[in-house]
C-alpha positions in Angstrom: 106.2 97.9 81.3 106.8 101.2 79.7 109.3 103.7 80.6 106.7 106.4 81.3 105.5 104.0 84.2 108.8 103.6 85.7 108.9 107.5 85.8 105.6 108.0 87.3 106.6 105.4 90.0 109.8 107.6 90.6 107.8 110.7 90.9 105.9 109.4 93.8 108.7 107.7 95.3 110.6 111.0 95.1 107.8 113.1 96.7 107.4 110.6 99.5 111.0 110.6 100.4 111.5 114.0 100.5 108.2 114.4 102.7 110.2 111.4 105.2 113.6 113.5 104.9 111.8 116.7 106.0 110.2 114.9 109.1 113.3 113.1 109.8 115.4 116.2 110.1 113.0 117.6 113.0 114.9 117.7 116.2 112.1 116.2 118.1 111.7 113.0 119.7 107.7 113.2 120.5 105.6 110.4 120.2 103.6 111.9 117.3 107.0 112.6 115.6 108.1 109.2 116.0 104.9 107.8 114.8 104.8 110.1 111.8 108.1 109.5 110.8 107.8 105.6 111.0 104.6 105.9 109.0 106.3 107.8 106.2 109.0 105.5 106.2 106.7 102.5 105.4 104.9 104.4 102.6 108.4 105.4 101.0 110.0 102.0 101.8 106.9 100.5 99.6 107.2 102.9 97.1 111.1 102.4 96.8 111.2 98.5 96.0 108.1 98.8 93.8 110.0 101.6 91.6 112.9 99.4 91.6 110.6 96.5 90.5 109.2 98.0 87.9 112.5 99.2 86.3 113.7 95.9 86.4 110.8 94.6 84.4 111.2 97.6 82.2 114.6 95.8 81.6 113.1 92.5 80.8 114.9 91.0 84.2 112.6 88.6 86.0 112.1 87.3 89.2 111.6 90.6 91.0 108.2 89.4 93.1 108.8 90.2 96.6 110.8 93.4 98.3 113.8 90.7 99.0 113.9 89.3 95.8 113.6 93.0 94.3 116.5 94.3 96.5 118.9 91.2 95.2 118.2 92.0 92.0 118.4 95.9 92.1 121.9 95.0 94.3 123.1 92.4 91.4 122.1 95.3 88.7 124.0 97.8 90.4 120.8 100.2 90.8 121.6 100.0 94.8 124.9 99.7 96.3 124.3 98.7 99.6 122.3 95.2 99.4 122.7 94.2 102.9 121.9 97.6 104.3 118.7 97.6 102.0 117.7 93.9 103.3 118.3 95.5 107.0 115.9 98.6 106.2 113.0 96.1 104.7 113.4 94.2 108.0 112.9 97.3 110.1 109.9 98.1 107.7 108.3 94.2 108.5 109.0 95.0 112.3 107.0 98.1 112.2 103.9 96.4 110.6 103.6 93.4 113.3 104.4 94.8 116.6 103.9 98.1 118.4 106.7 98.5 120.8 107.8 102.1 122.2 111.4 100.6 122.5 111.4 99.1 119.2 109.5 102.1 117.6 112.5 104.3 119.0 115.1 102.3 117.5 113.4 102.0 113.9 113.0 105.7 114.4 116.8 106.2 114.7 117.7 103.6 112.1 115.4 105.7 109.7 117.3 109.1 110.5 120.7 107.7 110.6 121.1 105.2 108.2 117.4 104.6 105.9 117.2 108.0 104.6 120.5 108.1 103.2 119.6 104.7 101.3 116.6 105.9 100.2 118.6 109.2 99.1 120.8 107.3 97.3 117.9 106.0 95.0 116.5 109.1 94.5 120.2 110.1 93.0 120.2 106.9 90.9 116.7 107.4 89.5 117.4 110.9 88.5 120.3 109.5 85.9 117.9 106.7 84.7 114.7 108.7 84.0 116.4 111.8 82.9 118.4 110.1 80.4 
């Protein structure tokens, strides 16, 4: 995989991240905002692990075939620093896809606002140094 492809994935991820961040900063817990933030989170998370996977492939590191294996390898390669928190974020992402329960949605919404956005933002920062250098 060429570095250009990694840069393209980064640009897509960064755009999605800032849309998620902006939505998560709105002081409202209406059903429509909860749904919107969760939807943006799902999309942003997918882009984040695929970005890391692409970068690992570019670096010649094999074994990144799923979100979990990609997170583990990204942690090992120091792309991310909070491997367990990323796994928790992945589990929240998986929970949003299979069941819709209001209480669960609010729990994940709060996790996104208080934890997941920070993790994703740290990935933006990390890749700023990777793709610019």
